[in-house]
Each structure stands twice: as C-alpha cells, then as structure tokens.
N, C-alpha and C positions, 0 to 999 in steps of 0.2 A: 504493498499498500504505500510505503516511505517514498519507494524508488518511484511508484507512478507519480505521485505528488512531485516529485525533483524531475521527473521528465518532463513533466505536463510545464513545470515554471520554467525550465531552458528552453522549451519550444515557444514559449509564448515571449520569452527574450528575444530568441533568435525573430521570430517573427516579426516583432516591435522593431528589432534593428533592421530587417531589412525594409518594413515599411519607411520606417526613417532613411534609407538611403534611395529608396525609389522616389521619395517627396525631394529630399537636395537634389537629385540627378533632375527630377521634372522642371524644380524651379532654375538650375542653374539651364537647363535646355531652352525653357522660355526666353531666361533673360539673355544668353548670348545669340538665341536666335533673332531677338528684337535689336542689338547690337551689329550684329552681322548681315540684317535685312538690308541695307544701305546699299550693300557690299553686291549682294545679290542681283539686287534692283539694278545697278550700276550697269553692272555686266550684262545683263540679258537685254537691257533697252540700248544700251552703247557699246557693247561689246561687238567684235567682226572677227571670225575665223581668217579673214583676209589679213589680217594685220597682226605677223607675229605667232599664228596660230594655224600654220599649215600641216601641224598632225592633224588638227579635228577631222580631215577629210578623209585620212585611216580610219581614226575612229568612229566615222559618221556611218561606216559600211559596216561595223558591228553592231552600233547602235542600232541600226536599219534592220538587220538579218541575223545578226552574230554568227555569219560565215566568214571564217577567220581567210578564206583562201583569197577573199577579195582584198585584202589588207596586206601592206608589207609588215613584215617580220623586222623588230621586236614589236612593233606597236601592234599586231595581229595576235599577241600574246597578252594584251592587256585583259584581260578575260572577266577577272570580277567585276571591276566598275562598271565595263561595258553591257555584261548581263544585267544589273541591277537598270542601267536606262534603258534599257530593249524592252525589260518586262515595263517599267513607270511608262514608257511611251506606248505601249499596247494598251493602256487606259485611256490615251485622248487625251490625258490632261494639259492644260496650254492655259496661260494667261494672254489673251488678246489685247495688246495695246501695241502701240507705232513702237518699231525697233529698227535698228540699225540694219538688221537682216533681213528686212521686211522686201522681197523680190527677189532674193537669193537662191538658186536651185537647188535649194535643199527643205527638208520638213521642219516649220518652224516649231512643231509638236516633240521634233526628237531634241530640236536645240533647246528647247524650253526647259526639256527632262534633264538632259544632260547639265547645264546650269544648275537647275534646282535640286538636283540629287547632288551633285559637288557642294552645294550651300550645307545640306544636311550633314552631310561628312565635316563640314569646317566645324560646324557647330558642335557634333559629337566630339572632333577633336579638339575643341575648347577644352570641353567636360575630363575628357582625358589628360589633359595638360593638368587642370586643376586637382584630379588627384595624386597624379603624379609626384604633383609639387607636396600635397598632402602628406604622402608617404613619406617625404622627407623630414615631417616632421614641422612645419612651417605652417606658419598661422592663414585663418581662411581669406584673409586680406591679401597676402601674398600671393595663395592659391587662385584668387579671382584674379587677381592683376596679371599671373601665369596667362591664363586663357585669354584674358584682354589685349596682353603683347603681343599674342599669337592673331587675334583678329586684326590686328594695326600692323602686322607684318607684311612689307612688300609683294613678299611671292603669295600672300592669302587673295589677293583681290586679283594679280594680275597672269598668277601659276594654279593658284586651286580652285578655285570658283568657276573660271574660264573652261568652256566644256571638254577638257581633257581629260587624262586620267590621275593629275596628280594629288588630288584631293585624299582619294581612296587609298591611294600609296602613303601619303602621310598618316593617314589615320592610322593604318597597319603598323607602323612603326609607332607611334605613340603607345598602341596596345602591346605591342613587343616588349617596348620599356616597360607597360604597365607590370606586364607577366614576370618580365627579368629582373625588375626591382627586387619581387617577391618570391625571388628564384623556383619559379613554377614552371613545371614542365607542359603548362597550357601553352608556353609559349609556341611550342611545335605548331599550333593549327595557323596563327599568323603567318608565322615563317614558311609554312609551306603552301601557302596561298599567295605568296611571293612570288612564288614558280611561274604563276600566271598573273600577276599583276608588274611586278618592277624587281626587274632583277638586280637592278644596281642595289637596291637596299640588302640583297643578300651577300654582296661585298663589305658594305658599311656594317652592318650589324654583325659580320665574321670577324671584323678587323677588333670591334669593341669586344667581343666576346673573348678574341687571342690576346688583346693587351692585359683584360682582367684576369684570365688565367695566368697568366707570366706574372702577374703584381702578386694575386693572390693564392693561385695555386688550388684552388677548390674545383672537385668533380663536377659540380654542375655546370661552371663556365665551359671545363672540357666538351661534356656532353654535347650543350645546344652548339659548341663551335664544330664538332663532328657533322651534327645534323645539318647545319645551315652549309658546311660543303657539301654535303651530298644532294641536298635540295638544287644549291647551284648547279652541279653537276646534273642534276636531272632536265633544269631549265637548259643549259646547254645540248644537251642530247634530245630532247624533244626538237628547241628549235632548228636541230641541223636536220631531224628524221621529216618533222611534219610542216615544221611553221616558217622554213627558212624560204625569201624570195632574196632577187639579186641585189636589190636597192642599198639595202643595208648589211650585204654579207660581208664585207668586209671587216666587222666587229668580231666575227669568229675566223678569220682568216691570220693564222699565225705569221704568213709572212708579208702582210700589209701591217699588222702590229711592229715587227722587228724593223722595217722600213721605218715607220713612224717613230721608232726610238731612237735610230742612227743618222734620223735625215731630219732635222727640225724644220718645219715648213708650216707655221702657223702664225696667225697675226696677232702678234704677243698683246699690243695697246689698247687695239679694241677689245679685245679679251678681257683684261685687267679692269676697264672702265666699265664694261658691260656687267662684270662679276661683282664690282663693290657696288656699284648702282643698286642692285638687289638684295643685297645682305644687309639692310638697315639693322636686324635685330644682332647679327651675329657681330658687326664691329660696335654696338652699344655694348654686349658682353665683353669685347676685347678693350674697350676704354675702361669700363669697370675693373678690370683684372689688371690694366696699366696703372689705374690711378690706385690701386691699392698696392702695386707693387713701387710707386713713387713714395708712397706715405709709409712706405716701411712695415704694411699690413698682411698679415699671412691670407694666401688664399691657396686653392686645391690645385695644385702644380699637376696631380696625374689626370685630372679631368680636363685641365687645361690642355694638357699635351695631347690629348685622348682627341678632343674638337680640331685640332690643328693637323695631326696625323691624318684625321676623316678627311678634312679639306686638301691634305698633300695628295692623299688617294685619290680622289677626285681630280685633282688637277693633273695627275698622271694621267688618267684614264681618259681623261679630255682630249689629251695630246695623242695619247697612242692610238684612240679610236676616233678622232677626229668629230668631237663633238660640237665644236663651232664653240658658240659664245653662252652656252648652256649649262656652264659651271655652277652660276650663284642660282639658276633653278633646279639642278639635281640637287645640289646642296642644301635646299630651303625643304629638302622633305627632311631633313635631320632636324627641322627647328624645335621638336619638342625636347629635344636632350639639349639643344642650345640654350632653349629659356630655362628647364629644370636647374642646368648649372649656372644660371646668371642669376637666379632666384635666390639660389644657395649661396652665392656670393655677397648679394646684398641683404643678408641676414643681420652680420657683424655691426651694421649702421642701425639695425632698429636695435638690438641689445645694447647699442652705446646711449642711445636713445632712451633706453628703458632704465641704464645705470644713472643718467643723466636726473 
C-alpha cells in the first residue's frame, strides 16, 4: 500500500513537471514566433530566389515532387526539410498577398510553405538554444537573450528563413547539442538524419567530438565520434551510388581536391569580405573574448579554440571544394554553439554586478 502511494506521488510530480515544461515551451514558442514574424513576413513578401538563392530551384524540384533525380547532388540529398515542405504544400496552405515573386514560373503555394516551414524551424531552434543555455545553469534572462540573439543574427533572415535547407540543418545541430551536453545516445537520431539533410554538419560535429575526446578521454565522446564517421561514410556511398550528378561531382573527386590543395586559385578578398559580413554574432563572441583577454579576465580557452578550429575546418573545405563565398553561410549552421559559449563568457559580468 505504501509503495503504491509513493508511486502515485512520484507519477504526479513527473506529470506536473511535464505539464510545466509543456507550458514553458508553449510560452516560448508564442513569444519567439511573435518576435520572428517580421523576419518571416519580410522574406515572404520581398525575398526573391533570383537574388543569391539559386539553390532554391533545385530544392523546388524536391518540394514539388520529391523526385531526387530531377535535382543536382548534394542538394537532392536535403530530403528531411524537403519532405516537410512537400507535405505542407499538398495542403494548399498559402497567404495571398502581393509578393516579389508574383508572376514567377513556380508555385506561390510551394514558395510560401518553404518559407513558412523555415520560420517554424527558426522559432523551434530559438527554443532549443534557450534550453541549451539553461543546461549551462544560466539565468532565465540569459537563456531568453540567447534565443533572441539567434533571431537577430545575420544568417537567420538571409539564410535560414529563405526557402532553402539551412533552417532545418541548424535545428538539427541545436538538437544534437542538447543531447550531447546531456551525454545522451539519443543524439544518434539527429546525427543519422544529417546523412540526408546536411553532410557538412557531420564533419563539424565530428571535429567537436574528436576534440572533446582528446581532452576528456570519455567513452561517450569516442562512441559518438565513431558513429559520426560511419554516418559520413554512408552519406558518401549513397551520394556516389544513387544521388550523384555531374554539376558538383568534383566535391567527391580526390583529384580535384588534391589540385585545389596544391594550386590556390581563389578570390581571397571577396571571400573575406563576404564571410565577415555574415558573421555578426561570431564577431560579437570574439569581441567579448578579446575584451576579457585585455582586461586579464579568464575565459574558456578550450571552447574558444574549438570554435576557431571549426572555422578553420570550414575555410579549408571552402578552398578545397571551391564553395565560393559560402563560408559565412555554412558557419552560421554552427551558431547555436557560438551563442552558448558567448553567453557563458558574459556570465562573469553578471557575477561582478551581483557582487557589487
């Protein structure tokens, strides 16, 4: 009898705790959705795939029919986000208002749902970032600020809400971090989804796992590192055997990569200018680190090194694979990690204020 009473009390507490979490996430969703709505409205009404969004026309083929054979690889492997847009478009959901794309030779319904789906992904990612910061034992104010910083980031409006595949990729990366910080093996689910969503993030997360294993020597880091490597190999095999098309086949061509490595032929200044312009949140993080260094304050050198190595990894990939000026766009997929570390670095200022 006593055991059953304790069990009922525990079940009640868990239930109440779950209700509280649902309520908090609902409030966060409403608040972030309201704050992000102007971004969504601006992109839908004034955005155009003819200006810097040429990949949209490959994604559009997936949004319309989910036939990967009609699009170029690796764009035809962004299947997770494309499937959701495909399903949403089948409902006929659309907001009829004058838009920049009116008269364009593609469906306004599909364009709307692509933008709307990415808007939802952005809102959910802001919530994930909120919880990531709370996991670091930061205050509610700092956690909410972290989600707001994401909404204000350059890449959120120009990359994530645009009708491409970036928003879902950032969301998956934020989810990976949530499981990773908890050392949960549920991380394997979003990692596996990266096979058919964004292969670059397998390389980025692999580097994070490797660095943490070298420093901490914990089996969990080794296990997820091995899984990450296996998933990347699966992606390459699938691409070569099923999805490969001629347009970007040089990405998996060892001869091209070796040639890029030995013969530098890349527009350096435009690359630097375009990359820096898209990295306002990263530059803010670096500025905080620089300020603390000049003031003789401690900062997390290992996490700073990790983020800088992630940037170096991306720069090398950009040169080797001839990705053009997309480094800033790709690096923005890692913005949840940058924001978490930035909030951790400004914690010292809150402590100083409290001590005063």
